[in-house]
C-alpha positions as CSV (number, residue, x, y, z in Angstrom):
1,X,-57.1,-13.3,-57.4
2,X,-54.1,-11.1,-56.3
3,X,-56.4,-9.3,-53.8
4,X,-57.4,-12.8,-52.2
5,X,-53.7,-13.5,-51.9
6,X,-52.9,-10.2,-50.5
7,X,-55.4,-10.4,-47.7
8,X,-55.2,-14.2,-47.0
9,X,-54.3,-15.1,-43.4
10,X,-51.5,-17.3,-44.6
11,X,-49.6,-14.2,-45.9
12,X,-48.0,-13.0,-42.8
13,X,-46.2,-10.0,-44.3
14,X,-48.0,-7.4,-42.2
15,X,-47.1,-9.6,-39.1
16,X,-43.5,-9.9,-40.0
17,X,-43.2,-6.1,-40.7
18,X,-44.8,-5.3,-37.4
19,X,-42.4,-7.6,-35.6
20,X,-39.3,-6.3,-37.5
21,X,-40.3,-2.7,-36.6
22,X,-40.6,-3.5,-33.0
23,X,-37.2,-5.4,-32.9
24,X,-35.4,-2.6,-34.7
25,X,-36.9,0.1,-32.5
26,X,-35.9,-1.7,-29.2
27,X,-32.7,-3.1,-30.7
28,X,-33.6,-6.3,-28.9
29,X,-35.5,-9.4,-29.6
30,X,-38.7,-10.0,-27.6
31,X,-38.4,-13.5,-26.2
32,X,-41.5,-15.5,-25.5
33,X,-42.9,-19.0,-25.7
34,X,-43.0,-20.3,-29.1
35,X,-46.8,-20.9,-29.2
36,X,-47.6,-17.5,-27.7
37,X,-48.0,-14.7,-30.3
38,X,-46.5,-11.3,-29.4
39,X,-48.0,-9.3,-32.3
């Protein structure tokens, strides 16, 4: 059960971590259209 929760598409932890690393590395927020995914 925990493995299913870890790999579920609703769990966006990996996406959030990827975005956070980009924001911190560039020291700026990458602005885009709200419906467009930048990750």
